[in-house]
VOTORVEX-351809 format. One record per residue (C-alpha): residue number from 1; residue in three letters; x, y, z. Coordinates in steps of 0.05 Angstrom, whole numbers, plus 5000, padded with zeros to 4 digits. Example, Ala and Ser with C-alpha at 12.3 -4.5 7.8 and 13.67 -1.06 7.14 Angstrom:
2
<1, "ALA", <5246, 4910, 5156>>
<2, "SER", <5273, 4979, 5143>>
% end
This chain:
190
<1, "MET", <5000, 5000, 5000>>
<2, "VAL", <5028, 5068, 4981>>
<3, "ILE", <5004, 5136, 5003>>
<4, "SER", <5032, 5189, 4958>>
<5, "LYS", <5010, 5245, 4913>>
<6, "SER", <5062, 5232, 4860>>
<7, "PHE", <5061, 5156, 4857>>
<8, "ASP", <5033, 5124, 4795>>
<9, "LEU", <5022, 5049, 4788>>
<10, "SER", <5065, 5050, 4725>>
<11, "THR", <5123, 5065, 4772>>
<12, "LEU", <5124, 4993, 4792>>
<13, "TRP", <5147, 4973, 4723>>
<14, "THR", <5207, 5021, 4723>>
<15, "MET", <5276, 5006, 4750>>
<16, "GLU", <5263, 5055, 4807>>
<17, "GLY", <5197, 5021, 4822>>
<18, "GLN", <5233, 4954, 4825>>
<19, "PHE", <5275, 4980, 4883>>
<20, "GLN", <5217, 5011, 4920>>
<21, "PHE", <5177, 4946, 4926>>
<22, "VAL", <5197, 4876, 4946>>
<23, "LEU", <5141, 4828, 4931>>
<24, "ALA", <5136, 4762, 4967>>
<25, "PRO", <5161, 4702, 4926>>
<26, "LYS", <5092, 4671, 4919>>
<27, "LEU", <5061, 4737, 4897>>
<28, "LYS", <5108, 4751, 4839>>
<29, "SER", <5138, 4722, 4776>>
<30, "ASP", <5210, 4738, 4759>>
<31, "VAL", <5214, 4765, 4688>>
<32, "ILE", <5280, 4778, 4653>>
<33, "ILE", <5280, 4833, 4601>>
<34, "ASP", <5345, 4854, 4568>>
<35, "ASP", <5384, 4814, 4620>>
<36, "ILE", <5350, 4853, 4677>>
<37, "SER", <5307, 4815, 4726>>
<38, "TYR", <5239, 4846, 4742>>
<39, "GLN", <5187, 4825, 4793>>
<40, "TRP", <5119, 4818, 4761>>
<41, "PRO", <5056, 4815, 4807>>
<42, "LYS", <5015, 4752, 4797>>
<43, "PHE", <4952, 4785, 4822>>
<44, "THR", <4916, 4850, 4809>>
<45, "ASN", <4916, 4898, 4868>>
<46, "THR", <4983, 4873, 4893>>
<47, "VAL", <4999, 4946, 4902>>
<48, "THR", <4941, 4993, 4919>>
<49, "LEU", <4944, 5067, 4908>>
<50, "LEU", <4913, 5109, 4964>>
<51, "GLY", <4912, 5184, 4975>>
<52, "PRO", <4875, 5245, 4951>>
<53, "ASN", <4877, 5225, 4878>>
<54, "ALA", <4854, 5153, 4889>>
<55, "GLN", <4782, 5135, 4874>>
<56, "ARG", <4744, 5115, 4936>>
<57, "ASN", <4679, 5078, 4941>>
<58, "PRO", <4638, 5103, 5001>>
<59, "SER", <4609, 5033, 5009>>
<60, "GLY", <4680, 5004, 5017>>
<61, "ILE", <4716, 4955, 4972>>
<62, "PHE", <4730, 4881, 4975>>
<63, "ASN", <4800, 4867, 5001>>
<64, "SER", <4834, 4828, 4946>>
<65, "ASN", <4877, 4793, 4999>>
<66, "ALA", <4814, 4754, 5016>>
<67, "GLU", <4811, 4721, 4947>>
<68, "PRO", <4819, 4646, 4956>>
<69, "ASN", <4883, 4641, 4915>>
<70, "VAL", <4916, 4698, 4954>>
<71, "MET", <4891, 4672, 5021>>
<72, "LYS", <4921, 4604, 5006>>
<73, "ILE", <4990, 4637, 4997>>
<74, "ILE", <4982, 4682, 5059>>
<75, "CYS", <4957, 4625, 5101>>
<76, "SER", <5015, 4580, 5080>>
<77, "TYR", <5058, 4624, 5127>>
<78, "GLN", <5008, 4621, 5184>>
<79, "ARG", <5006, 4570, 5240>>
<80, "CYS", <4936, 4564, 5269>>
<81, "PRO", <4925, 4553, 5344>>
<82, "ASP", <4878, 4497, 5365>>
<83, "VAL", <4813, 4529, 5388>>
<84, "GLU", <4770, 4466, 5389>>
<85, "ASN", <4773, 4461, 5466>>
<86, "ILE", <4767, 4535, 5478>>
<87, "CYS", <4699, 4552, 5449>>
<88, "VAL", <4636, 4515, 5431>>
<89, "THR", <4632, 4534, 5358>>
<90, "PRO", <4697, 4560, 5327>>
<91, "PHE", <4688, 4591, 5258>>
<92, "GLN", <4732, 4618, 5202>>
<93, "PRO", <4711, 4688, 5178>>
<94, "VAL", <4727, 4715, 5109>>
<95, "GLY", <4798, 4740, 5109>>
<96, "HIS", <4822, 4696, 5166>>
<97, "CYS", <4869, 4637, 5159>>
<98, "CYS", <4848, 4605, 5224>>
<99, "PHE", <4786, 4585, 5261>>
<100, "ILE", <4771, 4633, 5318>>
<101, "CYS", <4727, 4640, 5379>>
<102, "GLY", <4681, 4699, 5378>>
<103, "SER", <4619, 4726, 5344>>
<104, "MET", <4604, 4744, 5273>>
<105, "LEU", <4550, 4786, 5242>>
<106, "THR", <4541, 4790, 5167>>
<107, "PHE", <4492, 4838, 5136>>
<108, "ARG", <4476, 4873, 5071>>
<109, "GLY", <4457, 4946, 5063>>
<110, "ASN", <4454, 5003, 5015>>
<111, "GLY", <4476, 5073, 5034>>
<112, "ILE", <4526, 5051, 5086>>
<113, "ASN", <4589, 5093, 5090>>
<114, "PHE", <4643, 5042, 5104>>
<115, "GLU", <4694, 5092, 5132>>
<116, "LYS", <4644, 5122, 5180>>
<117, "LEU", <4621, 5054, 5203>>
<118, "SER", <4693, 5032, 5213>>
<119, "ASP", <4707, 5096, 5253>>
<120, "ASN", <4645, 5085, 5295>>
<121, "LEU", <4664, 5013, 5311>>
<122, "HIS", <4735, 5034, 5327>>
<123, "SER", <4708, 5089, 5374>>
<124, "PHE", <4663, 5039, 5407>>
<125, "GLN", <4721, 4991, 5416>>
<126, "THR", <4767, 5044, 5446>>
<127, "GLU", <4714, 5076, 5491>>
<128, "SER", <4676, 5014, 5514>>
<129, "ALA", <4689, 4987, 5584>>
<130, "PHE", <4671, 4917, 5557>>
<131, "ALA", <4724, 4920, 5504>>
<132, "HIS", <4778, 4942, 5554>>
<133, "ILE", <4759, 4892, 5609>>
<134, "TYR", <4754, 4833, 5563>>
<135, "HIS", <4807, 4854, 5511>>
<136, "LEU", <4754, 4851, 5457>>
<137, "ASP", <4773, 4866, 5385>>
<138, "ILE", <4724, 4886, 5331>>
<139, "SER", <4737, 4883, 5256>>
<140, "LEU", <4696, 4904, 5196>>
<141, "LEU", <4705, 4878, 5125>>
<142, "ARG", <4666, 4884, 5061>>
<143, "ILE", <4660, 4813, 5035>>
<144, "ASP", <4624, 4818, 4968>>
<145, "HIS", <4653, 4833, 4899>>
<146, "ASN", <4617, 4899, 4885>>
<147, "ASP", <4547, 4869, 4888>>
<148, "ILE", <4488, 4917, 4880>>
<149, "ILE", <4475, 4912, 4954>>
<150, "PRO", <4542, 4909, 4992>>
<151, "GLU", <4553, 4854, 5043>>
<152, "TYR", <4593, 4867, 5106>>
<153, "GLN", <4623, 4823, 5161>>
<154, "VAL", <4633, 4847, 5233>>
<155, "ILE", <4674, 4803, 5279>>
<156, "SER", <4683, 4810, 5354>>
<157, "LEU", <4735, 4766, 5387>>
<158, "PHE", <4779, 4764, 5447>>
<159, "LEU", <4851, 4782, 5432>>
<160, "ASN", <4876, 4726, 5477>>
<161, "ASN", <4837, 4661, 5466>>
<162, "ARG", <4861, 4633, 5532>>
<163, "CYS", <4815, 4683, 5566>>
<164, "PHE", <4755, 4662, 5525>>
<165, "LEU", <4693, 4647, 5565>>
<166, "HIS", <4636, 4628, 5518>>
<167, "SER", <4581, 4650, 5566>>
<168, "LYS", <4612, 4719, 5578>>
<169, "HIS", <4626, 4729, 5504>>
<170, "ARG", <4554, 4713, 5487>>
<171, "ILE", <4530, 4763, 5539>>
<172, "ILE", <4580, 4816, 5516>>
<173, "SER", <4565, 4805, 5443>>
<174, "SER", <4490, 4808, 5451>>
<175, "SER", <4490, 4868, 5497>>
<176, "LEU", <4544, 4904, 5457>>
<177, "ASN", <4512, 4896, 5409>>
<178, "ILE", <4463, 4888, 5362>>
<179, "LYS", <4435, 4953, 5392>>
<180, "LYS", <4502, 4989, 5389>>
<181, "LEU", <4518, 4962, 5321>>
<182, "LEU", <4451, 4982, 5292>>
<183, "LEU", <4460, 5051, 5323>>
<184, "CYS", <4529, 5055, 5291>>
<185, "ILE", <4501, 5033, 5224>>
<186, "SER", <4442, 5081, 5228>>
<187, "THR", <4487, 5140, 5242>>
<188, "ILE", <4532, 5128, 5181>>
<189, "ILE", <4481, 5124, 5126>>
<190, "ARG", <4504, 5173, 5073>>
% end
């Protein structure tokens, strides 16, 4: 990810660009042109341009790292902890390599401003006594591929699975939050 006013994606294909980025071996192909070795991205969106000149979708965008072929590569470096004996129903959310203990809410909605919703969830996480006491983490992800009605995933999980208490998490998740989440969502409609 690059944040710059002057960066252009065509920079990646220049000699200067080759020295600015080092792509992981499984994310690139080595191409030799005129006896010079270049790294060629295997996937689109290997480098994403952000900044004032970048086009932004208020509804958010799908993270290309969550594509199955990219996740397979990313997860090949990940060692997953065993959570079978920690929670009743472990699950694997979109964008995660491992099964986790926690809660997940998926929903679709038009007119949702992803950045505002993300900011509201982050504020709730940093200001909530529940989140501090139980070391609760909350994440938001858009999980569709630019469908007409966007689909989102909200995950709440304990940062340290050893502290996971299913009954407390169920109470925390339900009190935290369908009400709070709906309030967050209702305040960020464009």
